[in-house]
N, CA, C and O atoms as a GROMACS GRO file, in nm:
protein
  544
    1MET      N    1  18.962   8.499  11.952
    1MET     CA    2  18.818   8.490  11.917
    1MET      C    3  18.709   8.612  12.019
    1MET      O    4  18.717   8.668  12.129
    2GLN      N    5  18.622   8.607  11.918
    2GLN     CA    6  18.530   8.703  11.969
    2GLN      C    7  18.434   8.647  12.067
    2GLN      O    8  18.396   8.536  12.032
    3ASP      N    9  18.381   8.691  12.182
    3ASP     CA   10  18.269   8.667  12.278
    3ASP      C   11  18.165   8.694  12.177
    3ASP      O   12  18.181   8.785  12.096
    4ASN      N   13  18.049   8.612  12.177
    4ASN     CA   14  17.925   8.627  12.093
    4ASN      C   15  17.848   8.726  12.167
    4ASN      O   16  17.757   8.770  12.097
    5ASN      N   17  17.853   8.773  12.278
    5ASN     CA   18  17.804   8.888  12.334
    5ASN      C   19  17.839   9.027  12.302
    5ASN      O   20  17.778   9.130  12.332
    6GLU      N   21  17.934   9.014  12.244
    6GLU     CA   22  17.989   9.150  12.246
    6GLU      C   23  17.972   9.235  12.093
    6GLU      O   24  17.980   9.178  11.984
    7PRO      N   25  17.954   9.333  12.105
    7PRO     CA   26  17.915   9.382  11.963
    7PRO      C   27  18.066   9.373  11.853
    7PRO      O   28  18.186   9.392  11.877
    8PRO      N   29  18.008   9.344  11.756
    8PRO     CA   30  18.098   9.319  11.627
    8PRO      C   31  18.237   9.390  11.645
    8PRO      O   32  18.211   9.507  11.671
    9ARG      N   33  18.345   9.375  11.644
    9ARG     CA   34  18.482   9.433  11.651
    9ARG      C   35  18.521   9.524  11.537
    9ARG      O   36  18.593   9.623  11.545
   10PHE      N   37  18.455   9.470  11.418
   10PHE     CA   38  18.504   9.544  11.286
   10PHE      C   39  18.350   9.553  11.214
   10PHE      O   40  18.278   9.454  11.219
   11ARG      N   41  18.308   9.666  11.152
   11ARG     CA   42  18.196   9.682  11.091
   11ARG      C   43  18.234   9.716  10.909
   11ARG      O   44  18.331   9.786  10.877
   12PRO      N   45  18.157   9.665  10.826
   12PRO     CA   46  18.171   9.720  10.703
   12PRO      C   47  18.153   9.856  10.708
   12PRO      O   48  18.089   9.926  10.787
   13VAL      N   49  18.239   9.891  10.581
   13VAL     CA   50  18.247  10.006  10.522
   13VAL      C   51  18.192  10.018  10.389
   13VAL      O   52  18.233   9.949  10.295
   14THR      N   53  18.090  10.114  10.380
   14THR     CA   54  18.032  10.126  10.222
   14THR      C   55  18.165  10.168  10.139
   14THR      O   56  18.240  10.254  10.186
   15TRP      N   57  18.192  10.106  10.015
   15TRP     CA   58  18.279  10.114   9.913
   15TRP      C   59  18.286  10.293   9.842
   15TRP      O   60  18.181  10.329   9.787
   16SER      N   61  18.364  10.362   9.843
   16SER     CA   62  18.408  10.454   9.752
   16SER      C   63  18.480  10.434   9.652
   16SER      O   64  18.592  10.394   9.683
   17GLY      N   65  18.462  10.444   9.540
   17GLY     CA   66  18.546  10.402   9.429
   17GLY      C   67  18.686  10.477   9.428
   17GLY      O   68  18.705  10.595   9.460
   18LEU      N   69  18.786  10.377   9.383
   18LEU     CA   70  18.965  10.418   9.371
   18LEU      C   71  18.968  10.469   9.218
   18LEU      O   72  18.943  10.383   9.134
   19GLU      N   73  18.989  10.570   9.182
   19GLU     CA   74  18.999  10.589   9.036
   19GLU      C   75  19.134  10.632   9.001
   19GLU      O   76  19.166  10.637   8.882
   20THR      N   77  19.230  10.668   9.110
   20THR     CA   78  19.357  10.730   9.049
   20THR      C   79  19.448  10.628   9.157
   20THR      O   80  19.406  10.572   9.258
   21PRO      N   81  19.612  10.624   9.088
   21PRO     CA   82  19.665  10.585   9.175
   21PRO      C   83  19.696  10.657   9.288
   21PRO      O   84  19.737  10.593   9.385
   22VAL      N   85  19.686  10.766   9.298
   22VAL     CA   86  19.683  10.834   9.409
   22VAL      C   87  19.568  10.802   9.510
   22VAL      O   88  19.586  10.798   9.631
   23ASP      N   89  19.444  10.780   9.448
   23ASP     CA   90  19.332  10.722   9.528
   23ASP      C   91  19.366  10.622   9.613
   23ASP      O   92  19.354  10.635   9.735
   24VAL      N   93  19.418  10.498   9.550
   24VAL     CA   94  19.480  10.399   9.580
   24VAL      C   95  19.587  10.421   9.710
   24VAL      O   96  19.555  10.380   9.822
   25GLU      N   97  19.689  10.473   9.692
   25GLU     CA   98  19.759  10.518   9.769
   25GLU      C   99  19.696  10.573   9.921
   25GLU      O  100  19.751  10.533  10.024
   26LEU      N  101  19.609  10.643   9.926
   26LEU     CA  102  19.551  10.717  10.044
   26LEU      C  103  19.490  10.610  10.095
   26LEU      O  104  19.504  10.595  10.216
   27TRP      N  105  19.409  10.511  10.023
   27TRP     CA  106  19.315  10.414  10.067
   27TRP      C  107  19.428  10.314  10.186
   27TRP      O  108  19.408  10.288  10.305
   28ILE      N  109  19.546  10.275  10.096
   28ILE     CA  110  19.609  10.200  10.157
   28ILE      C  111  19.709  10.249  10.304
   28ILE      O  112  19.766  10.178  10.386
   29GLU      N  113  19.703  10.371  10.295
   29GLU     CA  114  19.780  10.454  10.422
   29GLU      C  115  19.668  10.458  10.519
   29GLU      O  116  19.688  10.455  10.640
   30GLU      N  117  19.557  10.463  10.471
   30GLU     CA  118  19.452  10.475  10.562
   30GLU      C  119  19.397  10.336  10.632
   30GLU      O  120  19.341  10.343  10.741
   31HIS      N  121  19.415  10.213  10.566
   31HIS     CA  122  19.393  10.077  10.602
   31HIS      C  123  19.518  10.039  10.686
   31HIS      O  124  19.503   9.974  10.790
   32ASN      N  125  19.642  10.079  10.643
   32ASN     CA  126  19.780  10.024  10.749
   32ASN      C  127  19.736  10.106  10.858
   32ASN      O  128  19.746  10.038  10.961
   33GLN      N  129  19.689  10.227  10.886
   33GLN     CA  130  19.700  10.294  11.030
   33GLN      C  131  19.576  10.210  11.120
   33GLN      O  132  19.586  10.179  11.239
   34ALA      N  133  19.461  10.183  11.032
   34ALA     CA  134  19.329  10.133  11.120
   34ALA      C  135  19.432   9.973  11.176
   34ALA      O  136  19.425   9.931  11.291
   35LEU      N  137  19.498   9.923  11.095
   35LEU     CA  138  19.540   9.773  11.116
   35LEU      C  139  19.603   9.799  11.253
   35LEU      O  140  19.558   9.757  11.359
   36GLN      N  141  19.731   9.886  11.232
   36GLN     CA  142  19.795   9.940  11.323
   36GLN      C  143  19.764   9.955  11.464
   36GLN      O  144  19.822   9.921  11.567
   37GLN      N  145  19.626  10.033  11.434
   37GLN     CA  146  19.565  10.075  11.560
   37GLN      C  147  19.473   9.937  11.625
   37GLN      O  148  19.467   9.926  11.747
   38HIS      N  149  19.406   9.839  11.540
   38HIS     CA  150  19.323   9.775  11.596
   38HIS      C  151  19.380   9.589  11.613
   38HIS      O  152  19.327   9.495  11.673
   39ILE      N  153  19.460   9.595  11.561
   39ILE     CA  154  19.513   9.442  11.550
   39ILE      C  155  19.645   9.396  11.650
   39ILE      O  156  19.763   9.431  11.639
   40GLY      N  157  19.601   9.333  11.723
   40GLY     CA  158  19.696   9.271  11.839
   40GLY      C  159  19.812   9.258  11.794
   40GLY      O  160  19.826   9.253  11.671
   41LYS      N  161  19.927   9.248  11.881
   41LYS     CA  162  20.047   9.221  11.866
   41LYS      C  163  20.084   9.061  11.752
   41LYS      O  164  20.148   9.041  11.649
   42ASN      N  165  19.995   8.972  11.854
   42ASN     CA  166  20.001   8.848  11.845
   42ASN      C  167  19.891   8.791  11.751
   42ASN      O  168  19.879   8.668  11.753
   43GLU      N  169  19.829   8.843  11.689
   43GLU     CA  170  19.722   8.815  11.607
   43GLU      C  171  19.760   8.795  11.443
   43GLU      O  172  19.849   8.856  11.384
   44THR      N  173  19.681   8.708  11.394
   44THR     CA  174  19.719   8.662  11.261
   44THR      C  175  19.621   8.661  11.156
   44THR      O  176  19.504   8.681  11.191
   45GLY      N  177  19.649   8.637  11.016
   45GLY     CA  178  19.526   8.642  10.966
   45GLY      C  179  19.472   8.749  10.918
   45GLY      O  180  19.375   8.743  10.843
   46TYR      N  181  19.530   8.866  10.955
   46TYR     CA  182  19.472   9.018  10.924
   46TYR      C  183  19.489   9.048  10.786
   46TYR      O  184  19.587   9.013  10.720
   47GLY      N  185  19.365   9.131  10.732
   47GLY     CA  186  19.369   9.212  10.611
   47GLY      C  187  19.263   9.265  10.595
   47GLY      O  188  19.214   9.313  10.697
   48VAL      N  189  19.196   9.278  10.483
   48VAL     CA  190  19.062   9.327  10.423
   48VAL      C  191  18.991   9.255  10.354
   48VAL      O  192  19.028   9.216  10.243
   49CYS      N  193  18.853   9.218  10.418
   49CYS     CA  194  18.766   9.141  10.296
   49CYS      C  195  18.682   9.259  10.216
   49CYS      O  196  18.629   9.349  10.281
   50PHE      N  197  18.675   9.254  10.083
   50PHE     CA  198  18.574   9.281  10.019
   50PHE      C  199  18.480   9.202   9.986
   50PHE      O  200  18.489   9.080   9.969
   51THR      N  201  18.350   9.296   9.974
   51THR     CA  202  18.234   9.242   9.896
   51THR      C  203  18.188   9.278   9.793
   51THR      O  204  18.140   9.386   9.756
   52LEU      N  205  18.206   9.155   9.730
   52LEU     CA  206  18.144   9.239   9.570
   52LEU      C  207  18.024   9.283   9.545
   52LEU      O  208  17.946   9.222   9.619
   53ALA      N  209  17.953   9.377   9.460
   53ALA     CA  210  17.841   9.389   9.443
   53ALA      C  211  17.748   9.283   9.412
   53ALA      O  212  17.636   9.258   9.456
   54GLU      N  213  17.849   9.206   9.297
   54GLU     CA  214  17.737   9.083   9.244
   54GLU      C  215  17.761   8.979   9.308
   54GLU      O  216  17.719   8.872   9.265
   55GLY      N  217  17.836   8.985   9.429
   55GLY     CA  218  17.816   8.819   9.492
   55GLY      C  219  17.999   8.774   9.514
   55GLY      O  220  18.094   8.778   9.436
   56GLY      N  221  17.987   8.740   9.628
   56GLY     CA  222  18.141   8.703   9.658
   56GLY      C  223  18.231   8.768   9.728
   56GLY      O  224  18.213   8.890   9.735
   57GLU      N  225  18.320   8.725   9.782
   57GLU     CA  226  18.424   8.811   9.880
   57GLU      C  227  18.576   8.760   9.831
   57GLU      O  228  18.623   8.647   9.821
   58ILE      N  229  18.622   8.866   9.810
   58ILE     CA  230  18.772   8.872   9.824
   58ILE      C  231  18.891   8.893   9.934
   58ILE      O  232  18.965   8.991   9.936
   59TYR      N  233  18.894   8.817   9.997
   59TYR     CA  234  19.014   8.824  10.104
   59TYR      C  235  19.159   8.876  10.060
   59TYR      O  236  19.217   8.813   9.971
   60LEU      N  237  19.220   8.986  10.119
   60LEU     CA  238  19.340   9.062  10.082
   60LEU      C  239  19.424   9.066  10.193
   60LEU      O  240  19.385   9.115  10.300
   61GLN      N  241  19.564   9.007  10.173
   61GLN     CA  242  19.685   9.008  10.294
   61GLN      C  243  19.773   9.066  10.196
   61GLN      O  244  19.790   9.037  10.078
   62THR      N  245  19.844   9.185  10.298
   62THR     CA  246  19.985   9.186  10.209
   62THR      C  247  20.066   9.136  10.300
   62THR      O  248  20.034   9.146  10.418
   63THR      N  249  20.189   9.070  10.263
   63THR     CA  250  20.305   8.981  10.362
   63THR      C  251  20.405   9.075  10.344
   63THR      O  252  20.413   9.164  10.260
   64GLN      N  253  20.498   9.036  10.455
   64GLN     CA  254  20.612   9.111  10.486
   64GLN      C  255  20.745   9.085  10.378
   64GLN      O  256  20.848   9.146  10.350
   65ASP      N  257  20.673   8.947  10.332
   65ASP     CA  258  20.821   8.934  10.202
   65ASP      C  259  20.788   8.956  10.081
   65ASP      O  260  20.830   8.884   9.990
   66GLY      N  261  20.694   9.077  10.056
   66GLY     CA  262  20.646   9.138   9.952
   66GLY      C  263  20.555   9.066   9.833
   66GLY      O  264  20.585   9.060   9.714
   67HIS      N  265  20.459   9.022   9.886
   67HIS     CA  266  20.326   8.955   9.814
   67HIS      C  267  20.224   8.997   9.844
   67HIS      O  268  20.219   9.039   9.960
   68LEU      N  269  20.126   9.004   9.779
   68LEU     CA  270  19.955   9.006   9.800
   68LEU      C  271  19.881   8.882   9.816
   68LEU      O  272  19.900   8.798   9.728
   69VAL      N  273  19.819   8.859   9.889
   69VAL     CA  274  19.768   8.704   9.884
   69VAL      C  275  19.605   8.729   9.874
   69VAL      O  276  19.538   8.786   9.960
   70LEU      N  277  19.560   8.676   9.756
   70LEU     CA  278  19.406   8.711   9.770
   70LEU      C  279  19.326   8.581   9.769
   70LEU      O  280  19.341   8.487   9.691
   71ASP      N  281  19.245   8.591   9.863
   71ASP     CA  282  19.131   8.452   9.887
   71ASP      C  283  19.021   8.442   9.829
   71ASP      O  284  18.928   8.469   9.905
   72VAL      N  285  18.992   8.417   9.729
   72VAL     CA  286  18.844   8.450   9.647
   72VAL      C  287  18.780   8.341   9.672
   72VAL      O  288  18.825   8.228   9.652
   73THR      N  289  18.638   8.374   9.732
   73THR     CA  290  18.554   8.280   9.756
   73THR      C  291  18.499   8.209   9.639
   73THR      O  292  18.516   8.268   9.533
   74ASP      N  293  18.446   8.111   9.634
   74ASP     CA  294  18.376   8.043   9.511
   74ASP      C  295  18.271   8.136   9.431
   74ASP      O  296  18.258   8.157   9.310
   75GLU      N  297  18.206   8.182   9.538
   75GLU     CA  298  18.068   8.295   9.489
   75GLU      C  299  18.171   8.410   9.393
   75GLU      O  300  18.133   8.453   9.284
   76ALA      N  301  18.269   8.439   9.438
   76ALA     CA  302  18.357   8.574   9.387
   76ALA      C  303  18.428   8.518   9.243
   76ALA      O  304  18.490   8.601   9.175
   77SER      N  305  18.421   8.395   9.204
   77SER     CA  306  18.527   8.348   9.115
   77SER      C  307  18.494   8.388   8.970
   77SER      O  308  18.564   8.335   8.884
   78TRP      N  309  18.389   8.483   8.927
   78TRP     CA  310  18.392   8.516   8.833
   78TRP      C  311  18.441   8.679   8.788
   78TRP      O  312  18.428   8.755   8.693
   79VAL      N  313  18.500   8.675   8.914
   79VAL     CA  314  18.634   8.805   8.908
   79VAL      C  315  18.776   8.759   8.838
   79VAL      O  316  18.857   8.849   8.817
   80ALA      N  317  18.809   8.636   8.803
   80ALA     CA  318  18.913   8.593   8.793
   80ALA      C  319  18.971   8.654   8.673
   80ALA      O  320  19.076   8.716   8.689
   81PRO      N  321  18.916   8.647   8.552
   81PRO     CA  322  18.953   8.761   8.440
   81PRO      C  323  19.032   8.867   8.501
   81PRO      O  324  19.155   8.870   8.507
   82LEU      N  325  18.953   8.952   8.545
   82LEU     CA  326  18.994   9.102   8.580
   82LEU      C  327  19.145   9.072   8.650
   82LEU      O  328  19.256   9.111   8.613
   83ILE      N  329  19.108   8.989   8.764
   83ILE     CA  330  19.238   8.972   8.853
   83ILE      C  331  19.377   8.942   8.774
   83ILE      O  332  19.485   8.992   8.804
   84MET      N  333  19.351   8.840   8.657
   84MET     CA  334  19.449   8.820   8.563
   84MET      C  335  19.492   8.941   8.466
   84MET      O  336  19.612   8.954   8.445
   85ALA      N  337  19.428   9.004   8.424
   85ALA     CA  338  19.486   9.120   8.358
   85ALA      C  339  19.516   9.236   8.429
   85ALA      O  340  19.587   9.317   8.370
   86ALA      N  341  19.469   9.267   8.570
   86ALA     CA  342  19.527   9.387   8.631
   86ALA      C  343  19.685   9.305   8.676
   86ALA      O  344  19.788   9.372   8.679
   87ALA      N  345  19.687   9.170   8.707
   87ALA     CA  346  19.822   9.135   8.789
   87ALA      C  347  19.878   9.089   8.650
   87ALA      O  348  19.979   9.020   8.662
   88ARG      N  349  19.844   9.107   8.548
   88ARG     CA  350  19.912   9.030   8.409
   88ARG      C  351  19.983   8.891   8.429
   88ARG      O  352  20.098   8.848   8.418
   89VAL      N  353  19.860   8.842   8.464
   89VAL     CA  354  19.932   8.677   8.478
   89VAL      C  355  19.858   8.591   8.394
   89VAL      O  356  19.739   8.620   8.378
   90ALA      N  357  19.914   8.464   8.320
   90ALA     CA  358  19.861   8.402   8.232
   90ALA      C  359  19.745   8.344   8.210
   90ALA      O  360  19.674   8.346   8.110
   91GLU      N  361  19.721   8.260   8.375
   91GLU     CA  362  19.624   8.188   8.396
   91GLU      C  363  19.630   8.190   8.570
   91GLU      O  364  19.725   8.200   8.647
   92ALA      N  365  19.491   8.175   8.590
   92ALA     CA  366  19.438   8.147   8.746
   92ALA      C  367  19.479   8.046   8.819
   92ALA      O  368  19.475   7.934   8.769
   93PRO      N  369  19.522   8.062   8.942
   93PRO     CA  370  19.545   7.933   8.999
   93PRO      C  371  19.475   7.858   9.019
   93PRO      O  372  19.358   7.894   9.026
   94ALA      N  373  19.512   7.702   9.042
   94ALA     CA  374  19.416   7.605   9.055
   94ALA      C  375  19.287   7.632   9.188
   94ALA      O  376  19.167   7.611   9.171
   95GLY      N  377  19.338   7.670   9.289
   95GLY     CA  378  19.217   7.711   9.406
   95GLY      C  379  19.196   7.849   9.386
   95GLY      O  380  19.200   7.918   9.284
   96SER      N  381  19.169   7.877   9.516
   96SER     CA  382  19.084   7.999   9.534
   96SER      C  383  19.229   8.112   9.571
   96SER      O  384  19.224   8.234   9.555
   97LEU      N  385  19.340   8.041   9.617
   97LEU     CA  386  19.456   8.141   9.679
   97LEU      C  387  19.521   8.201   9.567
   97LEU      O  388  19.567   8.121   9.484
   98TRP      N  389  19.536   8.332   9.544
   98TRP     CA  390  19.612   8.396   9.452
   98TRP      C  391  19.728   8.460   9.520
   98TRP      O  392  19.694   8.552   9.595
   99VAL      N  393  19.852   8.440   9.514
   99VAL     CA  394  19.984   8.502   9.550
   99VAL      C  395  20.023   8.610   9.419
   99VAL      O  396  20.022   8.564   9.305
  100LEU      N  397  20.047   8.713   9.436
  100LEU     CA  398  20.103   8.779   9.333
  100LEU      C  399  20.194   8.912   9.414
  100LEU      O  400  20.175   8.959   9.526
  101PRO      N  401  20.278   8.941   9.330
  101PRO     CA  402  20.390   9.053   9.362
  101PRO      C  403  20.333   9.137   9.435
  101PRO      O  404  20.214   9.110   9.420
  102ASP      N  405  20.342   9.254   9.531
  102ASP     CA  406  20.274   9.349   9.596
  102ASP      C  407  20.266   9.480   9.503
  102ASP      O  408  20.178   9.567   9.509
  103ASP      N  409  20.414   9.475   9.388
  103ASP     CA  410  20.383   9.567   9.315
  103ASP      C  411  20.241   9.593   9.225
  103ASP      O  412  20.229   9.695   9.157
  104LYS      N  413  20.146   9.501   9.231
  104LYS     CA  414  20.034   9.459   9.181
  104LYS      C  415  19.928   9.547   9.233
  104LYS      O  416  19.829   9.576   9.166
  105LEU      N  417  19.949   9.593   9.357
  105LEU     CA  418  19.817   9.612   9.415
  105LEU      C  419  19.751   9.733   9.382
  105LEU      O  420  19.630   9.734   9.405
  106VAL      N  421  19.812   9.857   9.323
  106VAL     CA  422  19.770   9.954   9.262
  106VAL      C  423  19.656   9.958   9.143
  106VAL      O  424  19.547  10.015   9.134
  107GLN      N  425  19.740   9.860   9.045
  107GLN     CA  426  19.660   9.799   8.956
  107GLN      C  427  19.528   9.723   8.965
  107GLN      O  428  19.429   9.740   8.894
  108LEU      N  429  19.545   9.628   9.073
  108LEU     CA  430  19.442   9.544   9.125
  108LEU      C  431  19.342   9.620   9.169
  108LEU      O  432  19.230   9.618   9.120
  109MET      N  433  19.385   9.710   9.288
  109MET     CA  434  19.281   9.789   9.316
  109MET      C  435  19.194   9.885   9.218
  109MET      O  436  19.072   9.872   9.225
  110ILE      N  437  19.236   9.960   9.147
  110ILE     CA  438  19.181  10.049   9.049
  110ILE      C  439  19.073   9.936   8.957
  110ILE      O  440  18.955   9.969   8.945
  111GLY      N  441  19.111   9.832   8.908
  111GLY     CA  442  19.063   9.732   8.845
  111GLY      C  443  18.902   9.680   8.962
  111GLY      O  444  18.785   9.680   8.924
  112LEU      N  445  18.933   9.658   9.050
  112LEU     CA  446  18.826   9.591   9.110
  112LEU      C  447  18.720   9.686   9.195
  112LEU      O  448  18.609   9.660   9.241
  113SER      N  449  18.804   9.812   9.196
  113SER     CA  450  18.701   9.943   9.264
  113SER      C  451  18.566   9.903   9.240
  113SER      O  452  18.486   9.858   9.322
  114GLY      N  453  18.546   9.929   9.083
  114GLY     CA  454  18.403   9.936   9.053
  114GLY      C  455  18.326   9.846   9.091
  114GLY      O  456  18.207   9.876   9.083
  115LEU      N  457  18.356   9.719   9.139
  115LEU     CA  458  18.314   9.594   9.171
  115LEU      C  459  18.276   9.586   9.330
  115LEU      O  460  18.202   9.493   9.366
  116ILE      N  461  18.316   9.666   9.412
  116ILE     CA  462  18.342   9.633   9.551
  116ILE      C  463  18.191   9.716   9.603
  116ILE      O  464  18.159   9.826   9.558
  117ALA      N  465  18.137   9.666   9.670
  117ALA     CA  466  18.011   9.718   9.771
  117ALA      C  467  18.093   9.752   9.900
  117ALA      O  468  18.063   9.865   9.938
  118SER      N  469  18.170   9.704   9.965
  118SER     CA  470  18.195   9.692  10.120
  118SER      C  471  18.306   9.646  10.129
  118SER      O  472  18.344   9.560  10.050
  119SER      N  473  18.374   9.689  10.215
  119SER     CA  474  18.509   9.639  10.268
  119SER      C  475  18.478   9.622  10.413
  119SER      O  476  18.378   9.675  10.462
  120ILE      N  477  18.578   9.536  10.495
  120ILE     CA  478  18.578   9.528  10.619
  120ILE      C  479  18.706   9.462  10.689
  120ILE      O  480  18.727   9.346  10.652
  121LEU      N  481  18.790   9.512  10.777
  121LEU     CA  482  18.898   9.430  10.817
  121LEU      C  483  18.878   9.308  10.880
  121LEU      O  484  18.772   9.287  10.940
  122VAL      N  485  18.956   9.236  10.875
  122VAL     CA  486  18.938   9.097  10.924
  122VAL      C  487  19.066   9.076  11.000
  122VAL      O  488  19.173   9.134  10.990
  123VAL      N  489  19.025   8.972  11.083
  123VAL     CA  490  19.124   8.866  11.145
  123VAL      C  491  19.114   8.756  11.182
  123VAL      O  492  19.005   8.728  11.230
  124GLY      N  493  19.209   8.656  11.178
  124GLY     CA  494  19.191   8.523  11.201
  124GLY      C  495  19.134   8.434  11.100
  124GLY      O  496  19.077   8.326  11.116
  125HIS      N  497  19.169   8.526  10.954
  125HIS     CA  498  19.142   8.422  10.853
  125HIS      C  499  19.266   8.369  10.793
  125HIS      O  500  19.379   8.416  10.786
  126ASN      N  501  19.202   8.230  10.741
  126ASN     CA  502  19.284   8.147  10.702
  126ASN      C  503  19.348   8.157  10.534
  126ASN      O  504  19.313   8.078  10.446
  127PHE      N  505  19.426   8.245  10.518
  127PHE     CA  506  19.477   8.253  10.401
  127PHE      C  507  19.534   8.147  10.334
  127PHE      O  508  19.593   8.171  10.229
  128GLY      N  509  19.526   8.032  10.375
  128GLY     CA  510  19.614   7.922  10.343
  128GLY      C  511  19.768   7.913  10.330
  128GLY      O  512  19.824   7.832  10.256
  129LEU      N  513  19.834   8.010  10.411
  129LEU     CA  514  19.937   8.016  10.383
  129LEU      C  515  20.018   8.005  10.554
  129LEU      O  516  20.017   8.089  10.643
  130ARG      N  517  20.080   7.871  10.552
  130ARG     CA  518  20.086   7.808  10.709
  130ARG      C  519  20.193   7.917  10.764
  130ARG      O  520  20.297   7.934  10.701
  131ARG      N  521  20.163   7.998  10.894
  131ARG     CA  522  20.294   8.039  10.958
  131ARG      C  523  20.322   8.153  10.930
  131ARG      O  524  20.404   8.216  10.997
  132ARG      N  525  20.247   8.215  10.804
  132ARG     CA  526  20.302   8.362  10.751
  132ARG      C  527  20.191   8.460  10.791
  132ARG      O  528  20.069   8.453  10.779
  133MET      N  529  20.287   8.572  10.853
  133MET     CA  530  20.174   8.652  10.907
  133MET      C  531  20.178   8.818  10.823
  133MET      O  532  20.270   8.888  10.783
  134GLY      N  533  20.067   8.828  10.824
  134GLY     CA  534  20.051   8.975  10.704
  134GLY      C  535  20.083   9.093  10.780
  134GLY      O  536  20.063   9.107  10.900
  135ALA      N  537  20.132   9.176  10.703
  135ALA     CA  538  20.162   9.325  10.733
  135ALA      C  539  20.100   9.408  10.657
  135ALA      O  540  20.113   9.350  10.549
  136TRP      N  541  20.033   9.517  10.630
  136TRP     CA  542  20.035   9.635  10.560
  136TRP      C  543  20.137   9.709  10.536
  136TRP      O  544  20.125   9.814  10.472
   0.00000   0.00000   0.00000
């Protein structure tokens, strides 16, 4: 937990669009390095939060067992059809939590990129998966 008297540990970064698979791969590598540098060994619930320009947030975590976990806030539920198209799934999950194969990350990021206003690293987010630790 962060002390309220301390400055924020992470700050939002204005988003610059990802247009090609190479752009996405570079973004993944950059965030992987940032997570390795700034996330403690015993911390859980880490990943990235995307604030969407039209409202809402999507929290993204990759897992060691080859999945993407998306936690889509109620305000961002409007983006479900895009996630379904990018991930090639027939229907949205019943709740806010999406679990997708990690090979969908590039397509997902290209699809979402034009909708993202900013991103920020997060720690301690409850991705709804008990005792599962994320890794980039």
